[in-house]
N, C-alpha and C positions, 0 to 999 in steps of 0.2 A: 854590179857592171852589166849593158847587156851586151848583147856579142853586135852591137853597131857603137861600141864604146861609150855608153849613156851612164851619166852617174846615176843608180837609182836612188832615190830618196826616201828611205822608210818612214813609214808612217807610225807614230808611237801608240800602238793598240795590245788592247788585254785582252785574250782570251780564255772564256769560263764557261762551265756547266752550267744550265740552271738550276738556282739555289744556292750556287756552290758556297756564295759569297755568305749567306747566312749562316750555313752551317756551319761550314770553316774560320768563321771571321769573326760576326756578332754571338754565332751560341758557346763557340768554343773558349772565346777569351771575355766574356759578358760578364760586367763587375768583375775582372781578375785582373787589375791596371798591374799588378806585381809581375803575370805572368805574361802578359804585352810588354813590360819592359825587358824582360826575360829575353822577350824573343828577339829583340832590335838590339840589346846587348851583346849576342849569341854573332850576331850577323857583322860587327867591330871585330869580333875575333877571326871572324872568319875572313875579314877585310885586312888581316896584319896588323890593325890598327894596336897601337901603343898607349893608348888614350881611350877612353867612352868617359862623355860629359852625360850628366844625365842631367835636365833641372828640371823644377815643380816651383812654376808659377799659378798664385792665388788666382788671378783676371789677367786675360787676352783679350782682345778687343772685343767680343763679341759677351764679354764678362762672365765668361767660363772658365776654371783652372784650364792651363794647358801643360804637355809635356812635349820637351825639345830632349831630342836622343840624336848627340854628334857623335862621331866617330874620327881619328885620320889616319882611316886606313886610305885602300888603295885607290878607294872612290869608285861610281860605276861611267864608263865609257858610253858614248851611242849607241855602238852595237848591244851592249855588255845589259842596258836598260833592254832595248827593244828586243834583243833573240834571249835573253835570261830571263834578267829582273820579270820582266811581265807575259812571266810563263809561269801561270800555275800549277802546284802538284809536279813542278821540274825535279827528277831526281837528281841530287847536287851530289848524291856522294855514291854514284853507281858503280865507281872502283873504289875498293873501300882500303885500297891502298894508296890512295891518290893524298897530296899535302898541298897546302896554299904555297905560293911563290914562297911566303918567307916559311916556310916548314913547318906547318901549324897541320896539326888534322883537324878538318870542319867538324862545326857540331853541327849544322844543318846538312838535312837529310830530307825530309817530306818536300818542302818546295812550297809550303803556304804560314808560314812565318809572316810574308809580306802580308798576309789579311788580317793580323794580330790588331793592327792597330784599330780596327773598326768592332772591337770587342770594348772600348771606350771614346772614341770621335766620330763624327759623323765625317768630317772634311782630315785626311792624310795627307801633308805633303812631303814630296822627295826631293832632299837635293841633292846632286852630285858632281864632283869635280875630281875629275881620275887625275892621278899625280902616275908617275914614270913615264909618263908621254915620250917618246923620241920621236923626231923629225928629222929628217936627214943627217942623221946619225949625234945628233943632239937632243940633249935632253930640252924641251919645252919649258921656253918661260914664261908662256902666254898662257896661262889655266884658263879651259875652257868650263861653263859652269852649263847645268843642266837643272831642271825643276818645273815636276809635275805634279799636281794637284787632282787628290783621289775624291769624289764624293759618295758617299754611303746611299744618298738619297737616289743619286744616276743609277748606282749598281743595282740595285734593287730593282730599280724599274726598269735595265735590261734583261736582269736575269730573268724578271717575270713574265717578258714577253715572248722568251724563246725559248725550245731545248738547250740548244747552243747560241752563246750571246759573245760579241765583243763588246768592248767599251774602251774607247778613247777618251786617257785624263785628259785634263786642261795643262797645256803647254806654255809656263810662264815664260821660262827660258829653255833656249835648246841650242847650244853649243856658245853662247854667249862670252866677249871678251870680258874683265873685271871692268874694265869703265862701265859697260853697260850693264853689268851686273848690277853693279853700287848704285845706279840708275833708277831698279827695276825695286832694289830693295827700298828703294825711299819712296814709291809709289806703290807699295804695299803698303807701308807706312806700322813696321811692324818694333817696330824701336832696335830693344839691344836682341831680338830671338835667336839671332844669327849669328851672334859673336865669335862665340866658341867655332864656330864652322868659316867663317870669314880670317878667325884667328889660324887655324891650320892652313888654311891655302896661303895666308902670307907668309908663312915661315917654310917655306916652297914644298910642302905635299899636298895633298889633296884630302878624300874620304866625304862624308853622307853626312845629310844631316833630315832627320826624322821630327817632323812639327807634327802634335797630334792637336787639335784644335776644333771649337763646336763640340767638347766633351760633353759625354752623362755625368761627369765626377761633379758631387756635390761640395768637395769641397777641394783643394791641392792636395795631393799627396804628403803623405809624413815623412819627410827626411830621414829620422833615426830610422823607423820603419823600411825605409825600402835600403839604407846601409844594410842592416841587418838581413834582412831578405834576399839582396844582392849578396851578400855577405855568402851564406847558408845555399844558394841554390846554383852557385857556380864557386869549385873550389878554385879558378884562376883567377880570380878577381882578389885575393889573397897572398896568391904562392908565387906569381911570377911580375918579376918585377919589370917583365917587356910589356906588360900590359895591367893599366893603373886605370881604375872606375872608382868616378867623381860622382856624387848626389849633390848638388848644390854647392858644387865646389870643397866639398868632404870627403875624402879618401877613405874609400872602406879598408878596415883595418882589422885584423883576425880578433883585435878585444871588440869589438862593437860587433862580430857578426857570431860571436861565439859567449854563451853565457858561462855563468861562473863554473869554473869547474874544479874536482879533488885533484892532486896530484897526482894521485892512484889510475893506474891503465895501463894502455898499451900501445905502444907507439904515441907521438905526439903529431900534432898537425902541418907540423913543417919536418919529420923523420917518421914516419910511419912504417911499420911491418911491413913486409911484402911476402908471401907465399903463393907457391904454385898449387894448382886442384885440378883435376882431372876431370872434365866436363864433355861429356860425351867423346870420351876417348881421345881428349885431345887436351893436351898440358897448357893453362889459361893460368894468368898472371894475376893476381890481386894485392893492393897494395891499401893500407888499413889503419885507421886510429882510433881507439876507444878509452873514452872517458868518462866521468860520473858527474853531473851536477851536483854543487854543494847548496842548490837552493832551497827549500822547505815548504813543505805545504802546498799551499796557494800561491806560493811566486813562483809555482811550476807548477805549467799543465804537460800534461802526458800528450797532448798535441802536437806538442816541440820537442817530443823525447823519440830516443829510439835510432835506428840507421838513415843515413842517404848513401844510397847507393848513387857513382855518378861514373859518368862515359866520357872520356875526353873533359871532365872537367866540369860538365853539365848535369843536374840532377836527373835522374833518371830514375829512383822509385824515392819518393818523394816520402818522408814522417807523417804520421806514426808509423813504424817500422819494425817488427822484431822476427820477421822469416818465418813469422807459425807460434815462434815458443810462448808455452802455456805455463801458467802453476806459480810465477815468481813474478807477479805485478806489482808490488811491493818494491820491489828491487829494480825490474825494468823498467819502469818508470822514469829513473834517475838516471838510464844509459843513453850518452849520448857518443856517435861516433860515425863516422864517413870510410866509405871505404868505394875503392876507384877499381874499377872494372872495366879497361877503356873497351876491350872484345866486345862488348855488349853490344856495339855500335856498330860494329863491323862485320857481324852474321850476317850470311844473305839473307834469311829471314828477319825481318823488324819487329823485335821484341817490346818494345818500349810504345808507350802508348803516346800517340799523338801531341797530350799537353805534358809529356813525359812528368805526369806523376805515379806511374807504378808502372811494374814489367809481367807480362806473361809468365808466372810461374809454372807453367802446366807446357812447357815444350822439351823438344830432349834437349835442347842447347841450354836448360836453364835449370832443369829440377835439380840436379848436382850441388849447382849453384846453394838452389835453395837450401837443399839436404847438409850440405857444409855450414851454412851461417845459421843455420839453427843448432846445431851442435856446439860450434861456437858461441853464440850466445852465453847457451846453459854454462859453458864453460867461464866465462867472461862474468857472469854475477855470481856463480860462485866462488872466484876469487878475489871479488868482491865484498862479497858476503865474511870471508876471512877476514880480508883483510880492517875491513869494520867491526869486529871485535875486537882483534887488537890496540885497534885505534881510537876507540872510540871515548874511553877517558882520559884521552890526551889533552891538555888546556887549549883549548879554541878551535875545536873537532867541533862541527855543526853533524848533529846527528840527524840522518834520514833514516 
């Protein structure tokens, strides 16, 4: 509002530096559809969603596979879209102790996940309906809808034209009511693509829907593979009753996410071991469970083995990873475990890679953690060797 009392209507405008879209959107996530979905799943967590629906459809209007990710979280208001979502690289966690309104620790940090969709799609639609809006002291019973469409072709053309660029997405809906939004849906002729989004709003909630179309995918993503991938990439996707994740209406479960495991191990997925370790002079808590895969030979790839290190429920160090342990590869290839170290995402320096595939283990904040892991793996493998020697003649035991 100006000094004269006039209301300023902000323009939807994305600001970015030259080639940032190409490097942070296309190259980082190119041909990595599971990584793309993971970024938007994280956004659902940060929005305090209790349910995220991932839909994989073989064909959209253009004949290409499409991906739709819908959460029933808070949704974004107009101001949140203009002042937060449309700023690339905004530090979403300047205060490491900050929590969402629902009390969760945000997964997002770097502010570039919004570009992930361009790794597999040339058109990205963002639909939002904020919930929890209060007007005159009462909850708003007339939801508002916002719909922005981003074109990769136009973004790249803009970013190539100057050192610093701005891009205005196509505004399909700007605070329209439910009735007008339904008319827009009819004109867009997208069938049942937005059913989960509409259902969430009708139930009195809000949320965000990400629609990835004009994709580079040769065929629709495999439901079973994505269930397994999301279950292994996020511990919260299987451990939290207040965060249900579905792929094509199938709920992710530990049974789907985890490989067949021996009963021998240390801790369990729903009852991890807790331990305090000293890292750079500070007591740090880690939680872990370690098991061993009961598959044999070619049925189990070492690429899926080892430890996954997680921070706030999201992968930070992906498998295969063994803390540099050497000399026991015959046994270690069957090791499978999870270590949770939330403090990794709360450090002043960012030690987790942008694609969340690896941790920088050469810093003062991580070296001792790496040494602890190396020692632990040697111990776990030795205990497994002893257990195997005792029970390898037991009926039904699968030798590895």
